[in-house]
ZAPA-438720 format. One record per residue: residue number from 1; residue in three letters; x negated, y, z negated of N, C-alpha, C in turn. Coordinates in nm, 3 decimals. Layout:
N
> NUM, ala, X, Y, Z, X, Y, Z, X, Y, Z
...
END
This chain:
216
> 1, ser, 0.496, -0.881, -0.277, 0.569, -0.796, -0.371, 0.570, -0.863, -0.508
> 2, val, 0.566, -0.780, -0.612, 0.572, -0.831, -0.749, 0.669, -0.744, -0.829
> 3, tyr, 0.721, -0.799, -0.937, 0.805, -0.722, -1.027, 0.729, -0.699, -1.157
> 4, tyr, 0.733, -0.574, -1.203, 0.668, -0.540, -1.330, 0.760, -0.445, -1.404
> 5, lys, 0.808, -0.486, -1.521, 0.901, -0.404, -1.601, 1.018, -0.354, -1.516
> 6, asp, 1.083, -0.443, -1.445, 1.200, -0.411, -1.361, 1.168, -0.318, -1.243
> 7, val, 1.042, -0.299, -1.213, 1.003, -0.218, -1.097, 0.947, -0.311, -0.991
> 8, lys, 0.999, -0.300, -0.868, 0.942, -0.380, -0.760, 0.825, -0.305, -0.700
> 9, ile, 0.710, -0.370, -0.694, 0.589, -0.308, -0.638, 0.549, -0.386, -0.513
> 10, asn, 0.548, -0.318, -0.398, 0.500, -0.380, -0.274, 0.351, -0.353, -0.260
> 11, ile, 0.274, -0.461, -0.252, 0.128, -0.448, -0.237, 0.095, -0.479, -0.092
> 12, val, 0.043, -0.380, -0.020, 0.016, -0.396, 0.122, -0.134, -0.382, 0.144
> 13, asp, -0.195, -0.485, 0.200, -0.340, -0.480, 0.223, -0.366, -0.408, 0.355
> 14, thr, -0.479, -0.342, 0.363, -0.519, -0.276, 0.488, -0.662, -0.315, 0.520
> 15, pro, -0.695, -0.328, 0.649, -0.836, -0.352, 0.682, -0.919, -0.235, 0.631
> 16, gly, -1.042, -0.262, 0.590, -1.125, -0.154, 0.538, -1.209, -0.088, 0.645
> 17, his, -1.205, -0.140, 0.766, -1.305, -0.097, 0.864, -1.252, 0.002, 0.966
> 18, ala, -1.337, 0.096, 1.007, -1.298, 0.199, 1.104, -1.259, 0.138, 1.239
> 19, asp, -1.308, 0.017, 1.268, -1.272, -0.048, 1.396, -1.123, -0.076, 1.405
> 20, phe, -1.056, -0.081, 1.288, -0.912, -0.108, 1.285, -0.835, 0.020, 1.252
> 21, ser, -0.882, 0.133, 1.300, -0.825, 0.262, 1.258, -0.675, 0.271, 1.281
> 22, gly, -0.626, 0.218, 1.394, -0.482, 0.225, 1.422, -0.402, 0.150, 1.318
> 23, glu, -0.450, 0.031, 1.283, -0.380, -0.052, 1.184, -0.385, 0.012, 1.046
> 24, val, -0.501, 0.071, 1.012, -0.514, 0.139, 0.882, -0.411, 0.251, 0.871
> 25, glu, -0.400, 0.332, 0.976, -0.306, 0.445, 0.972, -0.162, 0.397, 0.963
> 26, arg, -0.129, 0.292, 1.038, 0.010, 0.240, 1.035, 0.044, 0.190, 0.895
> 27, ile, -0.049, 0.116, 0.834, -0.022, 0.060, 0.702, -0.015, 0.170, 0.596
> 28, leu, -0.100, 0.271, 0.606, -0.097, 0.381, 0.508, 0.034, 0.458, 0.514
> 29, lys, 0.102, 0.453, 0.629, 0.231, 0.523, 0.640, 0.344, 0.444, 0.573
> 30, met, 0.316, 0.320, 0.531, 0.419, 0.237, 0.466, 0.417, 0.253, 0.315
> 31, val, 0.317, 0.322, 0.261, 0.299, 0.323, 0.115, 0.309, 0.463, 0.056
> 32, asn, 0.320, 0.471, -0.076, 0.327, 0.598, -0.147, 0.201, 0.629, -0.225
> 33, gly, 0.110, 0.535, -0.229, -0.014, 0.555, -0.303, -0.110, 0.443, -0.272
> 34, val, -0.236, 0.461, -0.310, -0.337, 0.359, -0.280, -0.419, 0.322, -0.402
> 35, leu, -0.459, 0.195, -0.405, -0.562, 0.150, -0.499, -0.690, 0.145, -0.418
> 36, leu, -0.783, 0.232, -0.451, -0.911, 0.236, -0.381, -1.006, 0.139, -0.450
> 37, leu, -1.028, 0.024, -0.387, -1.105, -0.083, -0.449, -1.253, -0.066, -0.418
> 38, val, -1.335, -0.055, -0.522, -1.479, -0.032, -0.504, -1.555, -0.136, -0.586
> 39, asp, -1.656, -0.197, -0.525, -1.736, -0.298, -0.594, -1.824, -0.233, -0.700
> 40, ser, -1.833, -0.295, -0.817, -1.905, -0.235, -0.930, -2.057, -0.229, -0.908
> 41, phe, -2.106, -0.304, -0.811, -2.250, -0.299, -0.781, -2.275, -0.223, -0.650
> 42, glu, -2.200, -0.257, -0.547, -2.225, -0.197, -0.415, -2.181, -0.051, -0.409
> 43, gly, -2.081, -0.015, -0.488, -2.033, 0.124, -0.487, -1.959, 0.157, -0.358
> 44, thr, -1.956, 0.286, -0.323, -1.882, 0.328, -0.204, -1.958, 0.285, -0.078
> 45, met, -1.883, 0.237, 0.020, -1.940, 0.191, 0.147, -1.892, 0.284, 0.259
> 46, pro, -1.953, 0.275, 0.379, -1.907, 0.361, 0.489, -1.756, 0.348, 0.514
> 47, gln, -1.704, 0.225, 0.505, -1.560, 0.207, 0.529, -1.474, 0.267, 0.418
> 48, thr, -1.531, 0.281, 0.296, -1.457, 0.345, 0.186, -1.424, 0.488, 0.226
> 49, arg, -1.520, 0.556, 0.283, -1.503, 0.695, 0.328, -1.390, 0.704, 0.430
> 50, phe, -1.392, 0.612, 0.526, -1.293, 0.616, 0.634, -1.150, 0.599, 0.581
> 51, val, -1.128, 0.494, 0.501, -0.993, 0.467, 0.451, -0.947, 0.576, 0.354
> 52, leu, -1.039, 0.622, 0.268, -1.005, 0.726, 0.171, -0.967, 0.856, 0.242
> 53, gln, -1.040, 0.889, 0.347, -1.010, 1.012, 0.422, -0.868, 1.007, 0.478
> 54, lys, -0.831, 0.892, 0.535, -0.695, 0.877, 0.591, -0.589, 0.891, 0.480
> 55, ala, -0.616, 0.830, 0.364, -0.520, 0.837, 0.253, -0.505, 0.980, 0.202
> 56, leu, -0.617, 1.053, 0.192, -0.613, 1.192, 0.146, -0.535, 1.279, 0.243
> 57, glu, -0.556, 1.256, 0.374, -0.485, 1.335, 0.476, -0.334, 1.318, 0.465
> 58, leu, -0.291, 1.198, 0.425, -0.147, 1.173, 0.410, -0.094, 1.218, 0.275
> 59, gly, -0.185, 1.271, 0.190, -0.143, 1.323, 0.059, -0.109, 1.216, -0.042
> 60, his, -0.162, 1.095, -0.022, -0.129, 0.985, -0.113, -0.193, 1.001, -0.250
> 61, lys, -0.122, 0.951, -0.352, -0.179, 0.942, -0.486, -0.281, 0.827, -0.484
> 62, ile, -0.390, 0.845, -0.557, -0.498, 0.747, -0.555, -0.530, 0.697, -0.695
> 63, ile, -0.547, 0.566, -0.709, -0.601, 0.507, -0.831, -0.731, 0.440, -0.792
> 64, val, -0.840, 0.481, -0.855, -0.970, 0.422, -0.826, -0.983, 0.293, -0.907
> 65, val, -1.006, 0.181, -0.839, -1.019, 0.052, -0.906, -1.161, 0.000, -0.886
> 66, val, -1.239, -0.001, -0.994, -1.375, -0.055, -0.988, -1.363, -0.203, -1.022
> 67, asn, -1.394, -0.289, -0.923, -1.375, -0.432, -0.940, -1.508, -0.503, -0.968
> 68, lys, -1.498, -0.627, -1.014, -1.616, -0.711, -1.046, -1.699, -0.650, -1.159
> 69, thr, -1.629, -0.596, -1.259, -1.699, -0.534, -1.372, -1.780, -0.636, -1.453
> 70, asp, -1.751, -0.765, -1.431, -1.822, -0.870, -1.506, -1.957, -0.905, -1.445
> 71, arg, -1.992, -0.844, -1.331, -2.122, -0.874, -1.269, -2.234, -0.828, -1.363
> 72, pro, -2.341, -0.908, -1.375, -2.451, -0.866, -1.463, -2.521, -0.740, -1.413
> 73, asp, -2.513, -0.715, -1.280, -2.579, -0.596, -1.223, -2.480, -0.482, -1.199
> 74, ala, -2.364, -0.486, -1.267, -2.260, -0.383, -1.246, -2.312, -0.245, -1.286
> 75, arg, -2.272, -0.143, -1.204, -2.309, -0.003, -1.233, -2.179, 0.076, -1.246
> 76, asn, -2.094, 0.034, -1.339, -1.957, 0.086, -1.345, -1.947, 0.238, -1.345
> 77, lys, -2.020, 0.303, -1.436, -2.003, 0.448, -1.450, -2.069, 0.524, -1.333
> 78, glu, -2.181, 0.470, -1.282, -2.245, 0.534, -1.165, -2.153, 0.527, -1.044
> 79, val, -2.084, 0.413, -1.029, -1.994, 0.395, -0.915, -1.877, 0.495, -0.921
> 80, val, -1.827, 0.522, -1.041, -1.721, 0.622, -1.057, -1.771, 0.758, -1.010
> 81, asn, -1.895, 0.791, -1.045, -1.953, 0.918, -1.000, -1.967, 0.922, -0.848
> 82, glu, -2.002, 0.808, -0.788, -2.013, 0.802, -0.641, -1.878, 0.831, -0.576
> 83, val, -1.772, 0.775, -0.635, -1.637, 0.799, -0.580, -1.600, 0.946, -0.594
> 84, leu, -1.633, 1.005, -0.707, -1.605, 1.147, -0.729, -1.679, 1.234, -0.627
> 85, glu, -1.806, 1.200, -0.602, -1.883, 1.274, -0.500, -1.819, 1.261, -0.363
> 86, leu, -1.770, 1.140, -0.334, -1.706, 1.118, -0.204, -1.578, 1.200, -0.192
> 87, leu, -1.498, 1.205, -0.300, -1.376, 1.286, -0.301, -1.408, 1.434, -0.278
> 88, leu, -1.514, 1.482, -0.344, -1.557, 1.621, -0.325, -1.597, 1.646, -0.180
> 89, asp, -1.670, 1.549, -0.126, -1.720, 1.558, 0.011, -1.605, 1.563, 0.112
> 90, leu, -1.494, 1.497, 0.078, -1.380, 1.488, 0.170, -1.276, 1.598, 0.143
> 91, asp, -1.316, 1.700, 0.062, -1.227, 1.813, 0.033, -1.096, 1.771, -0.033
> 92, ala, -1.104, 1.681, -0.129, -0.984, 1.638, -0.201, -0.928, 1.754, -0.282
> 93, thr, -0.797, 1.750, -0.308, -0.734, 1.853, -0.390, -0.773, 1.831, -0.537
> 94, glu, -0.742, 1.930, -0.621, -0.770, 1.918, -0.765, -0.704, 1.792, -0.822
> 95, glu, -0.578, 1.771, -0.780, -0.503, 1.655, -0.831, -0.568, 1.524, -0.787
> 96, gln, -0.614, 1.520, -0.661, -0.678, 1.398, -0.610, -0.814, 1.374, -0.679
> 97, leu, -0.882, 1.483, -0.713, -1.011, 1.469, -0.784, -0.989, 1.414, -0.925
> 98, asp, -0.869, 1.435, -0.976, -0.835, 1.391, -1.111, -0.772, 1.251, -1.111
> 99, ser, -0.796, 1.174, -1.004, -0.736, 1.040, -0.992, -0.780, 0.950, -1.107
> 100, pro, -0.687, 0.871, -1.161, -0.723, 0.780, -1.270, -0.816, 0.668, -1.222
> 101, val, -0.894, 0.614, -1.315, -0.987, 0.504, -1.285, -0.951, 0.384, -1.371
> 102, val, -0.944, 0.267, -1.309, -0.919, 0.142, -1.383, -1.033, 0.046, -1.350
> 103, phe, -1.087, -0.019, -1.452, -1.195, -0.116, -1.433, -1.134, -0.256, -1.437
> 104, cys, -1.170, -0.340, -1.339, -1.107, -0.472, -1.329, -1.210, -0.582, -1.302
> 105, ser, -1.169, -0.701, -1.335, -1.239, -0.820, -1.286, -1.132, -0.911, -1.230
> 106, gly, -1.124, -0.918, -1.097, -1.024, -1.003, -1.033, -1.044, -1.148, -1.071
> 107, arg, -1.170, -1.189, -1.081, -1.200, -1.329, -1.110, -1.156, -1.368, -1.251
> 108, met, -1.178, -1.276, -1.346, -1.143, -1.306, -1.485, -0.999, -1.265, -1.519
> 109, gly, -0.935, -1.192, -1.426, -0.795, -1.154, -1.448, -0.775, -1.053, -1.558
> 110, cys, -0.865, -0.953, -1.565, -0.850, -0.853, -1.671, -0.874, -0.712, -1.617
> 111, ser, -0.823, -0.613, -1.691, -0.840, -0.473, -1.653, -0.846, -0.387, -1.778
> 112, ser, -0.902, -0.266, -1.762, -0.919, -0.177, -1.877, -0.948, -0.037, -1.827
> 113, tyr, -0.928, 0.062, -1.915, -0.967, 0.200, -1.882, -1.110, 0.227, -1.927
> 114, asn, -1.172, 0.129, -1.994, -1.309, 0.144, -2.044, -1.388, 0.017, -2.012
> 115, pro, -1.493, 0.028, -1.928, -1.564, -0.093, -1.884, -1.636, -0.167, -1.997
> 116, asp, -1.656, -0.098, -2.111, -1.725, -0.162, -2.223, -1.630, -0.243, -2.311
> 117, asp, -1.501, -0.233, -2.281, -1.402, -0.303, -2.365, -1.292, -0.356, -2.274
> 118, met, -1.323, -0.465, -2.202, -1.229, -0.519, -2.105, -1.115, -0.592, -2.175
> 119, gly, -0.994, -0.576, -2.122, -0.877, -0.641, -2.182, -0.865, -0.787, -2.139
> 120, asn, -0.742, -0.840, -2.152, -0.718, -0.981, -2.119, -0.622, -1.000, -2.002
> 121, asp, -0.571, -0.889, -1.946, -0.471, -0.902, -1.840, -0.473, -0.778, -1.750
> 122, phe, -0.378, -0.772, -1.657, -0.371, -0.659, -1.562, -0.269, -0.553, -1.605
> 123, val, -0.222, -0.560, -1.730, -0.123, -0.463, -1.777, -0.172, -0.318, -1.761
> 124, pro, -0.299, -0.284, -1.798, -0.343, -0.144, -1.779, -0.333, -0.098, -1.633
> 125, leu, -0.364, -0.188, -1.540, -0.356, -0.153, -1.397, -0.211, -0.130, -1.355
> 126, phe, -0.122, -0.222, -1.392, 0.019, -0.208, -1.351, 0.085, -0.089, -1.420
> 127, asp, 0.049, -0.064, -1.546, 0.102, 0.056, -1.614, 0.064, 0.181, -1.537
> 128, lys, -0.061, 0.186, -1.491, -0.111, 0.304, -1.420, -0.041, 0.319, -1.285
> 129, ile, -0.013, 0.207, -1.218, 0.059, 0.212, -1.090, 0.198, 0.274, -1.110
> 130, val, 0.272, 0.223, -1.210, 0.408, 0.272, -1.235, 0.407, 0.419, -1.277
> 131, glu, 0.307, 0.456, -1.354, 0.299, 0.594, -1.405, 0.252, 0.693, -1.298
> 132, his, 0.155, 0.654, -1.216, 0.087, 0.750, -1.129, 0.141, 0.755, -0.985
> 133, ile, 0.187, 0.641, -0.934, 0.228, 0.638, -0.793, 0.379, 0.657, -0.783
> 134, pro, 0.424, 0.756, -0.705, 0.568, 0.788, -0.702, 0.650, 0.680, -0.632
> 135, ala, 0.777, 0.673, -0.668, 0.869, 0.581, -0.601, 0.902, 0.636, -0.462
> 136, pro, 0.944, 0.549, -0.370, 0.982, 0.597, -0.236, 1.098, 0.695, -0.244
> 137, glu, 1.097, 0.791, -0.153, 1.206, 0.889, -0.147, 1.282, 0.871, -0.017
> 138, gly, 1.407, 0.900, -0.018, 1.489, 0.888, 0.104, 1.633, 0.867, 0.063
> 139, asp, 1.726, 0.913, 0.147, 1.869, 0.905, 0.114, 1.925, 0.773, 0.166
> 140, glu, 1.968, 0.687, 0.072, 2.019, 0.557, 0.115, 2.156, 0.567, 0.180
> 141, asn, 2.221, 0.685, 0.169, 2.352, 0.705, 0.232, 2.341, 0.771, 0.369
> 142, asp, 2.218, 0.800, 0.411, 2.197, 0.865, 0.541, 2.193, 0.757, 0.651
> 143, glu, 2.174, 0.801, 0.775, 2.162, 0.706, 0.886, 2.034, 0.624, 0.871
> 144, leu, 2.041, 0.500, 0.916, 1.928, 0.408, 0.902, 1.806, 0.454, 0.981
> 145, gln, 1.691, 0.449, 0.916, 1.564, 0.470, 0.986, 1.461, 0.374, 0.926
> 146, val, 1.403, 0.289, 1.011, 1.299, 0.195, 0.967, 1.174, 0.225, 1.049
> 147, leu, 1.062, 0.245, 0.980, 0.935, 0.266, 1.050, 0.866, 0.130, 1.063
> 148, val, 0.861, 0.079, 1.187, 0.798, -0.052, 1.212, 0.648, -0.032, 1.224
> 149, ser, 0.573, -0.109, 1.144, 0.427, -0.090, 1.147, 0.352, -0.209, 1.201
> 150, ser, 0.417, -0.325, 1.209, 0.349, -0.439, 1.272, 0.453, -0.538, 1.326
> 151, ile, 0.406, -0.624, 1.416, 0.492, -0.724, 1.477, 0.440, -0.862, 1.439
> 152, asp, 0.529, -0.941, 1.381, 0.496, -1.079, 1.348, 0.553, -1.167, 1.460
> 153, tyr, 0.517, -1.295, 1.461, 0.570, -1.384, 1.565, 0.603, -1.519, 1.504
> 154, asn, 0.713, -1.576, 1.552, 0.758, -1.706, 1.504, 0.808, -1.784, 1.624
> 155, asp, 0.768, -1.911, 1.636, 0.806, -1.992, 1.753, 0.957, -2.007, 1.769
> 156, tyr, 1.031, -2.001, 1.657, 1.176, -2.023, 1.665, 1.251, -1.899, 1.710
> 157, val, 1.210, -1.783, 1.659, 1.289, -1.661, 1.688, 1.213, -1.559, 1.774
> 158, gly, 1.084, -1.583, 1.798, 1.008, -1.487, 1.879, 0.951, -1.374, 1.795
> 159, arg, 0.961, -1.253, 1.847, 0.898, -1.139, 1.779, 0.979, -1.092, 1.659
> 160, ile, 0.909, -1.058, 1.552, 0.972, -1.011, 1.428, 0.910, -0.876, 1.393
> 161, ala, 0.993, -0.773, 1.380, 0.942, -0.640, 1.342, 0.927, -0.633, 1.191
> 162, val, 0.814, -0.581, 1.144, 0.791, -0.564, 1.001, 0.774, -0.414, 0.974
> 163, gly, 0.850, -0.361, 0.879, 0.838, -0.218, 0.852, 0.909, -0.180, 0.723
> 164, arg, 0.908, -0.051, 0.696, 0.967, -0.001, 0.572, 1.092, 0.081, 0.602
> 165, val, 1.193, 0.062, 0.518, 1.316, 0.141, 0.531, 1.289, 0.281, 0.476
> 166, glu, 1.296, 0.381, 0.564, 1.268, 0.519, 0.525, 1.394, 0.590, 0.473
> 167, arg, 1.508, 0.552, 0.530, 1.634, 0.608, 0.481, 1.748, 0.516, 0.525
> 168, gly, 1.862, 0.531, 0.457, 1.978, 0.449, 0.488, 1.966, 0.307, 0.435
> 169, lys, 2.055, 0.219, 0.484, 2.053, 0.077, 0.447, 2.051, -0.006, 0.574
> 170, ile, 1.982, -0.119, 0.568, 1.977, -0.210, 0.683, 2.050, -0.338, 0.643
> 171, lys, 2.138, -0.387, 0.732, 2.222, -0.504, 0.700, 2.219, -0.604, 0.815
> 172, val, 2.240, -0.730, 0.781, 2.251, -0.835, 0.883, 2.372, -0.804, 0.973
> 173, asn, 2.355, -0.827, 1.103, 2.457, -0.802, 1.208, 2.479, -0.654, 1.239
> 174, gln, 2.395, -0.566, 1.180, 2.408, -0.422, 1.207, 2.359, -0.390, 1.349
> 175, glu, 2.432, -0.300, 1.415, 2.388, -0.251, 1.547, 2.284, -0.142, 1.523
> 176, val, 2.173, -0.149, 1.595, 2.067, -0.048, 1.579, 2.016, -0.003, 1.716
> 177, thr, 1.944, 0.108, 1.715, 1.875, 0.154, 1.835, 1.725, 0.141, 1.810
> 178, val, 1.656, 0.078, 1.902, 1.510, 0.060, 1.890, 1.442, 0.169, 1.973
> 179, cys, 1.360, 0.250, 1.906, 1.293, 0.362, 1.973, 1.142, 0.338, 1.973
> 180, asp, 1.076, 0.392, 2.074, 0.931, 0.384, 2.083, 0.874, 0.519, 2.040
> 181, his, 0.793, 0.516, 1.933, 0.735, 0.640, 1.879, 0.658, 0.718, 1.985
> 182, his, 0.597, 0.646, 2.082, 0.515, 0.712, 2.185, 0.592, 0.739, 2.314
> 183, asn, 0.724, 0.709, 2.311, 0.812, 0.733, 2.427, 0.766, 0.663, 2.555
> 184, arg, 0.702, 0.546, 2.540, 0.660, 0.473, 2.660, 0.776, 0.393, 2.719
> 185, thr, 0.873, 0.359, 2.632, 0.992, 0.288, 2.680, 1.115, 0.362, 2.629
> 186, ala, 1.222, 0.353, 2.705, 1.347, 0.421, 2.666, 1.409, 0.349, 2.547
> 187, pro, 1.477, 0.423, 2.458, 1.546, 0.359, 2.345, 1.648, 0.257, 2.397
> 188, tyr, 1.664, 0.146, 2.324, 1.764, 0.047, 2.365, 1.839, -0.006, 2.243
> 189, lys, 1.962, -0.052, 2.269, 2.047, -0.104, 2.161, 2.004, -0.246, 2.125
> 190, ser, 2.015, -0.279, 1.997, 1.983, -0.413, 1.952, 2.068, -0.446, 1.829
> 191, lys, 2.044, -0.564, 1.771, 2.123, -0.608, 1.657, 2.032, -0.678, 1.557
> 192, ile, 2.055, -0.655, 1.429, 1.977, -0.722, 1.325, 2.033, -0.864, 1.309
> 193, val, 1.962, -0.963, 1.365, 2.011, -1.102, 1.362, 1.985, -1.163, 1.225
> 194, ser, 1.863, -1.148, 1.175, 1.833, -1.197, 1.040, 1.738, -1.099, 0.972
> 195, leu, 1.742, -1.097, 0.841, 1.668, -0.996, 0.765, 1.597, -1.064, 0.649
> 196, tyr, 1.471, -1.030, 0.632, 1.392, -1.089, 0.524, 1.323, -0.980, 0.444
> 197, gln, 1.305, -1.007, 0.314, 1.220, -0.922, 0.231, 1.106, -1.006, 0.179
> 198, phe, 0.996, -0.940, 0.146, 0.881, -1.013, 0.092, 0.903, -1.039, -0.057
> 199, asp, 0.875, -1.163, -0.096, 0.895, -1.204, -0.234, 0.771, -1.282, -0.275
> 200, gly, 0.688, -1.221, -0.361, 0.557, -1.283, -0.389, 0.477, -1.281, -0.260
> 201, leu, 0.425, -1.396, -0.219, 0.351, -1.404, -0.093, 0.438, -1.455, 0.021
> 202, gly, 0.564, -1.490, -0.010, 0.653, -1.543, 0.093, 0.761, -1.445, 0.133
> 203, lys, 0.855, -1.493, 0.214, 0.969, -1.411, 0.255, 1.097, -1.480, 0.212
> 204, lys, 1.200, -1.401, 0.178, 1.330, -1.460, 0.148, 1.437, -1.387, 0.229
> 205, ala, 1.537, -1.463, 0.274, 1.645, -1.404, 0.353, 1.733, -1.318, 0.263
> 206, val, 1.770, -1.200, 0.312, 1.859, -1.112, 0.236, 1.969, -1.061, 0.330
> 207, glu, 2.077, -1.012, 0.271, 2.188, -0.959, 0.351, 2.169, -0.811, 0.382
> 208, glu, 2.102, -0.738, 0.289, 2.078, -0.596, 0.314, 1.955, -0.549, 0.236
> 209, ala, 1.902, -0.435, 0.278, 1.787, -0.375, 0.209, 1.804, -0.223, 0.217
> 210, thr, 1.731, -0.153, 0.129, 1.751, -0.008, 0.122, 1.617, 0.065, 0.118
> 211, val, 1.622, 0.196, 0.094, 1.505, 0.283, 0.100, 1.387, 0.227, 0.019
> 212, gly, 1.270, 0.222, 0.084, 1.148, 0.176, 0.017, 1.122, 0.028, 0.034
> 213, asp, 1.225, -0.049, 0.072, 1.204, -0.193, 0.090, 1.123, -0.218, 0.218
> 214, ile, 1.032, -0.315, 0.209, 0.959, -0.358, 0.329, 1.030, -0.482, 0.380
> 215, val, 1.074, -0.476, 0.505, 1.159, -0.581, 0.561, 1.099, -0.640, 0.689
> 216, ala, 1.147, -0.760, 0.719, 1.111, -0.824, 0.847, 1.240, -0.862, 0.917
END
């Protein structure tokens, strides 16, 4: 997670490959929009189609990010056309076809809306994220609902559920009911023993979290 202009942005990586389809779908359900990362030389790959199709089906807002613009063999504008063709092929809506494009070089730490005039920082990318991708929605005064998308493990405490707060507030020592989305096990009562939020690349202990927060 990072803070930009008083906005907390959770950046969640997803595998790009169809072999991890279950994990891709779970992670896409935790977010409100996607940065579709495409190499400036390689262009769209088979896995680009797979992940993009899943994001479109969920109605996510998309920002196309053409990376490695500093490569001598970069085909920046052709790659944008390839992405547009892919969107057309996947029956994207008018709004999705009109997705913004940002050109970046991760190695050089710069971004721009024009590949011929690269900036000095990632401000254009973060501005576009804040402007284009909607904030999480949900009533923080409603009953608690957390969608767990992965399980972490720690030798001291055992299994740790990682997920996003969809509605309500989650607090330390709160009584909760754990449900199985596939109904393979009966719901059971449990308690929030400790609660963490992601801070940068690490985790920090918190007393409570609310709608849109990704918690462990």
